[in-house]
C-alpha positions, 0 to 999 in steps of 0.5 A, spaced: 729 792 862 730 796 856 737 795 853 739 803 852 738 803 860 742 796 862 749 796 862 752 791 857 756 785 859 761 782 856 764 774 857 771 774 856 774 767 854 782 765 855 786 760 859 791 765 860 790 769 867 794 775 865 790 776 859 783 775 862 785 780 867 788 786 863 782 785 858 777 785 864 779 791 866 780 795 859 773 793 858 771 794 866 774 801 865 769 803 859 763 802 863 762 794 861 760 788 866 765 783 865 765 775 866 771 771 865 772 763 864 779 760 863 775 755 858 770 753 853 766 748 858 766 754 864 764 759 858 758 755 856 756 755 864 756 762 864 752 762 857 747 758 860 746 763 866 748 770 864 744 775 859 750 777 855 751 782 850 759 779 847 763 774 847 771 775 846 774 769 846 781 766 845 782 761 839 787 755 842 785 753 849 787 746 853 781 742 851 775 745 847 777 751 842 774 758 841 771 755 834 767 750 838 765 756 842 763 759 836 758 754 835 756 753 842 754 761 842 750 761 837 745 755 839 745 758 847 745 765 846 743 767 838 744 774 837 750 774 841 757 776 837 763 773 838 770 776 837 776 771 836 782 773 839 789 769 838 796 769 838 796 764 833 792 768 828 793 768 820 788 769 814 786 761 814 784 762 822 780 768 820 777 765 815 775 759 818 772 763 825 768 768 820 766 762 816 763 759 823 760 765 826 765 770 828 763 777 828 771 779 827 778 777 828 784 780 832 791 777 832 795 778 839 799 782 841 792 787 840 792 794 840 787 796 845 784 802 841 783 797 835 780 792 840 775 797 843 773 799 836 771 792 834 769 791 840 764 797 840 761 796 834 759 789 836 756 791 842 752 796 837 750 790 833 748 786 839 744 792 842 740 792 835 739 784 836 736 785 843 731 791 840 729 787 834 728 781 839 724 786 844 720 788 838 718 780 836 715 779 842 711 785 843 705 782 839 701 778 844 701 771 843 705 772 837 708 767 833 714 771 831 718 768 837 717 761 833 721 765 827 728 763 829 734 765 826 740 770 827 742 772 820 742 779 817 736 776 811 732 773 817 733 779 821 731 784 815 724 779 813 722 780 820 724 787 820 719 788 814 713 784 818 714 789 825 713 795 819 707 792 815 703 788 820 698 793 823 696 795 815 691 792 810 696 792 805 696 785 800 702 782 802 706 777 797 711 772 801 716 768 796 721 763 797 723 756 796 719 750 799 720 749 806 723 756 808 717 758 813 712 762 808 705 760 812 710 762 819 711 769 816 704 769 814 701 768 821 706 773 824 703 778 819 697 776 821 698 776 828 701 782 829 695 786 825 689 789 829 685 783 825 689 778 830 683 777 834 679 775 827 680 768 823 686 767 820 683 763 813 688 758 809 687 755 802 692 751 799 691 753 791 695 747 789 692 742 794 684 743 791 682 740 785 681 746 779 673 744 780 673 745 786 677 751 787 672 757 785 666 754 790 672 754 796 673 761 796 667 764 793 662 759 796 655 757 792 648 758 792 643 752 793 643 749 786 648 752 783 651 746 780 649 738 780 650 736 788 649 743 791 643 741 796 645 747 800 648 753 800 655 754 803 659 760 804 666 760 801 674 762 804 672 770 803 667 769 807 669 765 813 675 770 813 671 776 814 675 781 818 681 777 819 686 774 813 685 770 808 692 766 806 692 764 799 698 759 799 701 757 792 697 762 789 702 760 783 698 754 781 691 758 781 688 756 774 687 762 769 680 762 769 680 764 777 687 768 776 681 773 772 676 773 778 681 773 783 683 780 780 676 782 780 675 781 787 681 785 789 680 791 784 672 791 787 673 788 794 667 784 793 665 778 790 658 773 789 657 766 791 657 761 784 650 761 782 648 768 787 647 774 785 648 778 792 654 782 792 658 780 798 663 786 800 670 783 802 672 785 809 679 781 809 686 782 809 689 778 803 696 775 804 699 771 799 705 766 798 709 762 792 715 758 791 714 760 783 718 767 780 711 770 779 715 776 775 718 771 770 711 767 770 707 774 769 713 776 763 712 769 760 705 769 760 704 763 765 701 767 770 696 774 769 701 781 770 695 784 773 693 780 778 702 780 780 702 787 781 695 787 785 698 781 789 706 784 790 703 791 793 708 789 799 713 783 797 717 779 802 722 773 800 725 768 804 732 766 802 733 759 802 737 756 809 744 755 805 744 763 803 743 763 811 748 759 814 748 762 821 741 761 822 742 752 822 745 752 828 739 756 832 734 753 828 737 746 830 737 748 838 731 749 837 728 743 834 732 739 839 728 742 844 722 741 841 723 733 840 728 733 847 721 734 850 717 731 846 720 724 846 725 724 852 723 728 857 730 731 858 734 735 853 738 732 848 745 735 845 748 735 838 755 733 838 760 738 835 761 734 828 754 734 828 753 741 828 759 742 824 756 737 819 749 740 820 752 747 818 755 745 811 750 741 809 746 745 803 739 743 805 735 743 799 729 742 803 730 748 807 727 749 815 722 743 814 728 738 812 732 740 817 727 738 822 725 732 820 733 730 820 733 732 827 726 729 829 729 722 826 735 724 830 731 724 837 728 719 835 733 714 834 738 716 839 740 711 845 743 716 849 742 724 850 748 726 845 746 726 838 753 723 834 754 723 827 752 716 827 745 718 827 745 723 821 742 721 814 747 718 808 746 725 805 749 729 810 757 728 810 761 729 817 768 732 815 767 733 808 766 724 807 760 723 805 757 716 810 756 710 807 749 708 805 745 704 810 743 697 807 736 695 806 736 691 812 739 697 816 734 701 814 728 697 815 732 695 823 732 703 824 725 704 822 723 698 826 727 701 832 724 708 831 717 705 831 718 700 838 721 707 841 715 711 839 710 706 842 714 705 848 714 714 849 706 714 848 704 708 852 708 711 858 705 717 856 698 715 856 699 712 863 703 717 866 709 713 867 706 708 870 711 702 868 706 696 870 700 699 866 704 701 860 707 694 860 699 691 860 697 696 854 704 693 850 702 686 852 710 685 854 712 684 861 714 689 866 721 686 866 721 687 858 719 694 859 724 696 863 730 693 858 727 697 853 727 703 857 734 702 859 735 700 852 732 707 849 735 711 855 728 713 857 
């Protein structure tokens, strides 16, 4: 069902029955579907079960607070705005709520007209998010659904991808290491008319300079010592598809000149060959360098930079889009819960807070590594703060670095747990066969399964 043809739904969370009834009535009179909950735990149950467009929650309630609900909502329903209402509202609480991801903050007693104005804006934002998500999934087998985030920055990146995907324009993707440049490149290819054709990747920084030219352009038999047969290059392998030049900023100057010629003429020759081969591949390049500055300083050819920078797509670092941390963490939790546990793990609220406050110099790649390590080491279904690495602080206090012995023990336990998981998977969860595979008794295996909570 399209978003514009369905009634929008709102969840109202407040421990005061009269507030739930009054606010619910106002919203229903405005044509909205309303669900109410008396506390955070009940609200989480609704979030898991129902397709919502907005959450309106009280700040202070028995048990967990509205601040906790903001974090939970960001994980369970990314893109759904949360409005905070409180009789205890002050500037400090408002700032804290906004930092945690609240759409807006209103104090009690509230003016009905003012409240409905804020709710109307929030529902408009929710509708845009829903339409954008629908567009993500319009591509068959597209990796766009793997691009997780609810920040304005990542939404703008994806809007650009949706606009340019069906063109053949050259794309230059920039951003720090670990922000997901290759995922965006694959999304561009998957959304294009070339989606059924090859996607060929070349890492310009990983291939030695003396081999990169032959990898890109291919060579004829006898072109150089050791060339006993001819070999097609990546340009040919990407014929009618997409060629992804990763870390293009590391390409040596002589190859920069040759690549420029290929882009200008849309043709190339094998090394040692004379036959001209027409280029029919879309070019997508990526770099973690500031190529504009490198072009100005002479470290990179300016003319090649302008040829590559037809459609620039910049992916901001994770520290500049903290709204994306919670949904990304939830995504990786699902991924590694399935891989290592067979059931869903969850993160304690203080862990989510610590993840949200960390600067993530390694970006998404670092976040994924942290979540995987925690999932491997976990002895229960809840990831507690004790599993966080020492560089990530809890409640503003840096954790004490583990001793060398503790680090060795952690690695040993993680290795043992992975071996256990793999043995159980290989034997179809047959404990007797798994014990034989590991060379231990069935009783020992059962004790280890219980110890690691498998």
